[in-house]
C-alpha positions as CSV (number, residue, x, y, z in Angstrom):
1,X,13.1,-53.5,41.2
2,X,15.8,-51.7,39.3
3,X,15.9,-48.0,38.5
4,X,17.3,-46.7,35.4
5,X,18.8,-43.2,35.7
6,X,19.0,-41.4,32.4
7,X,22.1,-39.3,32.0
8,X,22.1,-36.3,29.7
9,X,24.9,-35.6,27.3
10,X,26.4,-32.2,28.1
11,X,24.6,-29.9,25.7
12,X,27.9,-28.5,24.5
13,X,31.6,-28.6,25.1
14,X,34.3,-26.4,23.6
15,X,38.0,-26.4,24.1
16,X,41.0,-24.9,22.4
17,X,43.9,-27.2,21.7
18,X,47.4,-26.5,20.3
19,X,47.7,-26.1,16.6
20,X,49.6,-29.4,16.1
21,X,49.3,-33.0,16.9
22,X,49.7,-32.5,20.7
23,X,46.1,-31.3,21.1
24,X,44.4,-34.2,19.2
25,X,44.8,-36.8,21.9
26,X,43.6,-34.4,24.7
27,X,40.5,-33.5,22.7
28,X,39.7,-37.2,21.9
29,X,40.0,-38.2,25.5
30,X,37.8,-35.4,26.7
31,X,35.1,-36.1,24.1
32,X,35.1,-39.8,24.8
33,X,34.7,-39.2,28.6
34,X,32.0,-36.7,28.2
35,X,29.9,-38.6,25.7
36,X,30.4,-41.9,27.6
37,X,29.2,-40.2,30.8
38,X,26.2,-38.9,28.9
39,X,25.1,-42.3,27.9
40,X,26.0,-42.2,24.2
41,X,26.6,-45.6,22.7
42,X,30.2,-46.7,22.2
43,X,29.8,-47.1,18.4
44,X,28.6,-43.5,18.1
45,X,31.4,-42.4,20.4
46,X,34.0,-44.3,18.3
47,X,32.7,-42.5,15.1
48,X,32.7,-39.1,16.8
49,X,36.2,-39.5,18.1
50,X,37.5,-40.6,14.7
51,X,35.8,-37.7,13.1
52,X,37.2,-35.2,15.6
53,X,40.7,-36.6,15.0
54,X,40.4,-36.2,11.3
55,X,39.0,-32.7,11.6
56,X,41.7,-31.6,14.0
57,X,44.5,-33.2,11.9
58,X,43.1,-31.4,8.8
59,X,42.9,-28.1,10.6
60,X,46.5,-28.4,11.8
61,X,47.8,-29.5,8.4
62,X,45.8,-27.1,6.1
63,X,44.6,-24.3,8.3
64,X,46.3,-21.5,10.3
65,X,45.9,-21.1,14.0
66,X,43.2,-18.9,15.4
67,X,44.0,-15.2,15.9
68,X,46.8,-15.0,13.3
69,X,49.4,-16.9,15.4
70,X,52.2,-18.7,13.6
71,X,51.7,-22.4,12.9
72,X,52.6,-24.3,16.0
73,X,52.2,-21.3,18.2
74,X,48.4,-20.9,18.3
75,X,45.3,-22.9,18.9
76,X,42.4,-24.4,17.1
77,X,38.9,-24.8,18.6
78,X,37.1,-28.2,19.0
79,X,33.5,-28.3,20.0
80,X,30.7,-30.9,20.2
81,X,27.1,-30.7,21.2
82,X,24.0,-32.7,21.3
83,X,21.2,-30.4,20.0
84,X,17.6,-30.5,21.2
85,X,16.7,-33.2,18.6
86,X,19.5,-35.5,19.9
87,X,21.8,-34.8,16.9
88,X,25.5,-35.1,17.8
89,X,27.4,-32.3,16.1
90,X,31.2,-31.9,16.0
91,X,33.0,-28.7,14.9
92,X,36.6,-27.7,14.5
93,X,37.5,-24.1,13.8
94,X,40.8,-22.8,12.6
95,X,42.2,-19.5,11.3
96,X,41.5,-20.4,7.6
97,X,43.9,-21.5,5.0
98,X,44.9,-21.3,1.3
99,X,42.4,-24.0,0.3
100,X,38.8,-24.9,0.9
101,X,38.1,-28.2,2.7
102,X,37.0,-30.8,0.1
103,X,37.3,-34.6,-0.2
104,X,40.2,-35.7,-2.3
105,X,40.7,-38.7,-4.5
106,X,44.2,-39.9,-3.5
107,X,46.0,-42.7,-5.3
108,X,46.1,-46.2,-3.6
109,X,49.7,-45.6,-2.5
110,X,49.2,-42.0,-1.2
111,X,50.0,-41.4,2.5
112,X,47.1,-39.1,3.1
113,X,44.1,-37.3,1.6
114,X,41.4,-39.7,2.9
115,X,40.2,-37.8,5.9
116,X,37.1,-36.0,4.5
117,X,36.2,-39.2,2.6
118,X,36.2,-41.1,5.9
119,X,34.1,-38.3,7.4
120,X,31.7,-38.4,4.5
121,X,31.3,-42.1,4.9
122,X,30.7,-42.1,8.7
123,X,28.7,-38.9,9.1
124,X,25.0,-38.1,8.5
125,X,26.1,-34.7,7.0
126,X,28.9,-32.2,7.0
127,X,29.8,-28.8,5.7
128,X,32.0,-25.7,6.0
129,X,31.2,-22.3,7.6
130,X,33.2,-19.1,7.1
131,X,33.0,-16.1,9.4
132,X,33.9,-12.5,8.9
133,X,37.3,-12.8,10.8
134,X,38.5,-15.4,8.3
135,X,38.0,-18.3,10.6
136,X,36.8,-21.6,9.0
137,X,34.6,-24.1,10.8
138,X,34.1,-27.6,9.5
139,X,31.0,-29.1,11.1
140,X,29.8,-32.7,11.1
141,X,26.5,-34.3,12.1
142,X,27.8,-37.6,13.5
143,X,24.5,-39.2,14.3
144,X,20.9,-38.0,14.0
145,X,19.7,-39.3,17.4
146,X,22.1,-40.3,20.1
147,X,19.2,-41.0,22.5
148,X,17.8,-43.7,20.2
149,X,18.5,-47.0,22.0
150,X,19.2,-48.6,18.6
151,X,21.7,-45.9,17.6
152,X,24.7,-47.6,16.2
153,X,27.6,-46.6,14.0
154,X,27.4,-46.8,10.3
155,X,30.2,-49.3,9.9
156,X,27.8,-52.0,8.5
157,X,28.2,-50.4,5.1
158,X,31.4,-48.5,5.6
159,X,33.4,-50.6,3.2
160,X,30.8,-50.1,0.5
161,X,31.0,-46.4,0.9
162,X,34.8,-46.1,1.2
163,X,36.6,-48.3,-1.3
164,X,40.0,-48.1,-2.9
165,X,40.0,-47.5,-6.6
166,X,39.9,-50.6,-8.7
167,X,43.2,-52.0,-9.9
168,X,42.8,-53.0,-13.6
169,X,43.3,-56.7,-14.2
170,X,46.1,-57.9,-16.4
171,X,44.6,-60.1,-19.1
172,X,45.9,-63.7,-19.2
173,X,47.9,-63.4,-16.0
174,X,46.7,-65.2,-12.9
175,X,48.1,-64.7,-9.5
176,X,51.1,-67.0,-9.9
177,X,52.0,-66.5,-13.5
178,X,54.2,-63.6,-12.6
179,X,56.3,-65.8,-10.4
180,X,57.3,-68.4,-13.1
181,X,61.0,-68.9,-13.0
182,X,61.5,-67.2,-9.7
183,X,63.3,-69.5,-7.2
184,X,63.6,-67.0,-4.4
185,X,66.7,-65.1,-3.2
186,X,70.1,-66.6,-3.9
187,X,71.5,-68.7,-1.2
188,X,68.2,-69.9,0.1
189,X,66.8,-73.2,-0.8
């Protein structure tokens, strides 16, 4: 006879990390370890860790550190919790910034600007909360019920929800027409 011992996800976890890339990895590892030990499925953990990374990166790029410190000198706060209904919620709080968090529409060749679009595609819900001290918290509901044995990430339809903008077709030009007359670099045969 086998006994199954149910582990509970810690009801909450909060940590401050340096305002910069150094804190992202530390927060990711701690979150992964805590959620794994709490019995959350790997696919939900993967989504949560990716979302946490995006939120922390955005906070460090667009927000100020907490407490009015200079960029690179202060901290941001990362927190996650499983509420009474089994919802996994991730939050990152910074000292505010000149812009409001909003998904962008970057060009195909842009080197950034996709973070909140990725979060929108993976998450059940997300939003922004301001407080009286000027702090800004971006919160994300990663999954509605981490205790559901069938809980899985939402990757099945991820590509349908996050797609690159269409590249207009060139009329009358198939894939090899543009290479007519091209024999390759000189000196190669």
